[in-house]
C-alpha positions as CSV (number, residue, x, y, z in Angstrom):
1,M,-23.7,-0.1,-8.1
2,A,-21.2,-2.3,-9.9
3,V,-17.7,-1.0,-9.9
4,E,-14.4,-2.4,-11.2
5,L,-11.9,-3.3,-8.5
6,I,-8.2,-2.8,-9.0
7,I,-5.7,-3.9,-6.3
8,A,-2.3,-2.4,-6.7
9,P,0.6,-4.9,-6.5
10,E,1.9,-3.0,-3.4
11,A,-1.4,-3.5,-1.7
12,T,-1.3,-7.2,-2.5
13,Q,2.3,-7.3,-0.9
14,D,0.8,-5.5,2.2
15,L,-1.8,-8.2,2.5
16,A,0.7,-11.0,2.2
17,E,3.1,-9.6,4.7
18,A,0.3,-8.9,7.3
19,Y,-1.2,-12.4,6.6
20,R,2.2,-14.0,7.3
21,W,2.6,-12.0,10.5
22,Y,-0.8,-12.9,11.9
23,E,-0.5,-16.6,10.9
24,E,2.8,-16.7,12.8
25,R,1.1,-15.5,15.9
26,R,-1.8,-17.9,15.7
27,I,-2.8,-20.3,13.0
28,G,-6.1,-19.0,11.5
29,L,-5.6,-15.4,12.5
30,G,-4.2,-14.6,9.1
31,E,-7.4,-15.9,7.6
32,D,-9.4,-13.8,10.0
33,F,-7.4,-10.7,8.9
34,L,-8.0,-11.5,5.2
35,S,-11.7,-12.0,5.8
36,C,-12.0,-8.6,7.5
37,V,-10.0,-6.9,4.8
38,D,-12.2,-8.5,2.2
39,A,-15.4,-7.3,4.0
40,S,-13.9,-3.7,4.0
41,I,-13.2,-3.9,0.3
42,Q,-16.6,-5.3,-0.5
43,G,-18.1,-2.4,1.4
44,I,-16.0,0.0,-0.5
45,C,-17.2,-1.5,-3.8
46,R,-20.9,-1.4,-2.7
47,L,-20.8,2.3,-1.5
48,P,-17.5,3.7,-2.9
49,E,-18.3,7.4,-1.9
50,L,-19.5,6.6,1.7
51,H,-16.1,7.4,3.3
52,A,-14.8,10.9,3.4
53,I,-11.9,12.0,1.3
54,F,-8.8,12.4,3.6
55,H,-6.0,13.2,1.3
56,E,-6.4,14.8,-2.2
57,T,-8.8,12.2,-3.8
58,Y,-8.0,9.3,-1.6
59,R,-10.3,7.6,1.0
60,R,-9.5,5.3,3.9
61,V,-11.5,2.6,5.5
62,L,-10.8,1.0,8.8
63,V,-10.6,-2.8,8.9
64,R,-12.8,-4.3,11.6
65,R,-10.9,-6.1,14.4
66,F,-7.4,-5.2,13.1
67,P,-5.4,-1.9,13.2
68,F,-5.4,-1.5,9.5
69,V,-6.8,0.9,6.9
70,V,-7.6,0.3,3.3
71,I,-6.5,3.3,1.2
72,N,-8.4,3.6,-2.0
73,E,-9.6,6.0,-4.7
74,Y,-12.9,6.0,-6.5
75,A,-13.0,7.5,-10.0
76,V,-15.2,6.7,-13.0
77,E,-16.8,3.5,-11.7
78,T,-13.5,2.1,-10.6
79,V,-12.1,1.5,-7.1
80,T,-8.4,1.3,-6.8
81,V,-6.9,0.0,-3.6
82,Y,-3.4,1.4,-3.1
83,A,-2.5,0.2,0.3
84,V,-3.6,-2.0,3.2
85,F,-1.7,-0.1,5.9
86,H,-1.1,-0.7,9.6
87,T,-2.2,2.4,11.5
88,A,1.0,2.6,13.5
89,Q,3.2,2.9,10.5
90,D,4.7,6.1,9.2
91,P,2.1,7.7,6.9
92,D,4.9,8.9,4.6
93,K,5.2,5.3,3.5
94,W,1.8,5.1,1.9
95,R,2.0,8.7,0.6
96,T,4.9,7.7,-1.7
97,R,2.6,5.2,-3.4
98,L,-0.1,7.7,-4.4
């Protein structure tokens, strides 16, 4: 199933911050992080209704190897990624984006 992918600017900012943090820890780790997030997003696009709704109409997908979730919504052939969120952060932070 082909879906349109929209990544919110805030999610792009999340990715940039996490990438920088991981790269500062070990060169190449940021690239590994982005690769794992990309795999999660590609999985969402292939099967957008696979993961259960956890808040209103929003779904979350765990990122392999990293303590992050991709918070997204699927509606009318469009997947919108609202946040790439560290699981230890306060959930109110991502709720304000929705």
